[in-house]
N, C-alpha and C positions, 0 to 999 in steps of 0.2 A: 636872316629872317627879317622881313620888313614889318613895319608897324601894322597892326591889325591881324597878323598871322599868329596863330597859337601853335606851339609845339606840343603835340599830344602823342605820347608814346605809351599807349595802353594795350594790354594784351587781353582780348576777349576770352572769358570763361563762360561757356554755354551750359545752362542748367536745363535739363530736359524735364518732361512730365514725371511727376513722382520722384523728384530728385532734389538734392540740397547740396550747396557748395558754400564754403566759408573761405575768406581770404584776409590775410593781414598784409597783403602787398598792394600799396597804392597804385602800382602800375597795372593792376588787373581790373577789368570791368566785368562785373557779373551780369549776365544777360539771359533772359528767358523769352520765349516766343509763344504766340498762340495760346493765351490763357483760356479762351473759350469759357467753359463753365468752371474752370479752376480758379484758385487764388494764388497770387504771388505775394509772399510775405518776406519783407526785408528787415533785418536787424542791422543797426549801424552804431558803432562806438567811435566818435570822431577823435577822441584823445588817443586811443590805442590803434586807430586806423584799421579797424576790423569791420568787415561787413559780411553778411550772410544772406543768401537768397534761397527760399524754399518754394517750389512749384508743387502745390498740393492739390489733389483731385477730389477727395471725399472727406466728409466731416468726421466720421467715426470708424475706428478700427474694429468695432464690435461685430461688423458684418463678416469679417474674415480674419481671425486671429493669426492663422498661418501666413497670410499675405502681409499682415502688419509686422510680423517678426522679420520676414524676408525683405520687405520694402516699406520701412516705417515712414518715409517721406510721402507716401501715397495718401496718408490720412492726417487730418489736422491734429487729432489728439495724440498721435505718436510723433508726427513730424515737427511740431512746434517745440516740444521739449528737446528733441534732437538738435534743432537749429540753435537753441540757446546753449546747450552743452558744448556744441562745436565752437560757437563764438567765444565762450568762456575759455575753452582749451587753447585758443589762439591769443588770448589776452584781454578780451572784452570784459567790462564790468557792468553789471545790471543797472546800477544807478546812472550810468552815462549813456545807455543805449536808447535809441529811438526805434520804434516799430512802425513800419508802413505796410499797409495791406492794400493790394491792388486786385481788382476783380476783372475778369474778362467780360465779354458781352456776347450774349446769344439770345435770339428772339424766342427760343423754345420755352414754353412754360415749365416743363419738368426740370430743365436746366436751371431756371431761376430758383426753383425750390432747393436744388442741391447747393447752389451758390449761397443762398440765404442761410442754410443750415451750416455750411462751412464757415461763413463769416461769423455766425453766432458762436460756433465752437471755438473759433480763434479768439474772439474778444471776451466773452463772458468769463471763462476761467482766469484769464490773466488779469482782468479788471478787478475781480473779487479777491484774487490771490489766496484762495482758500486751500491751496495745496492739491487741487485736482489735477494740475499739470505741474511737472517738475521744472518750471521756468526758473 
């Protein structure tokens, strides 16, 4: 290897819509595409080398309880707690984790309203930590 060349040997792990993946393997790269009106939520514990990525579509599971049970990663209020639980299972600790939320972009007004409600559902319960979400 010459100077200026980096040796990168990562294995991509693709996260689809309404999906969540967690990894404790530094050789894996978590990737999602086409957020559109969705949110991408990342948890990272740099000490445990654990990361998780949730591609969430809708803010509240109250619109469809059956779908929330079958596909909890579709909704913020069921997907975020799932993401935290899975990160803990692999060795992450809450006090070391960072949370990053990325939103897609869409010019459609109804889409912006969904994205705004999703972002609010993601941040408000965790910021107040009043137990509404099992983070």
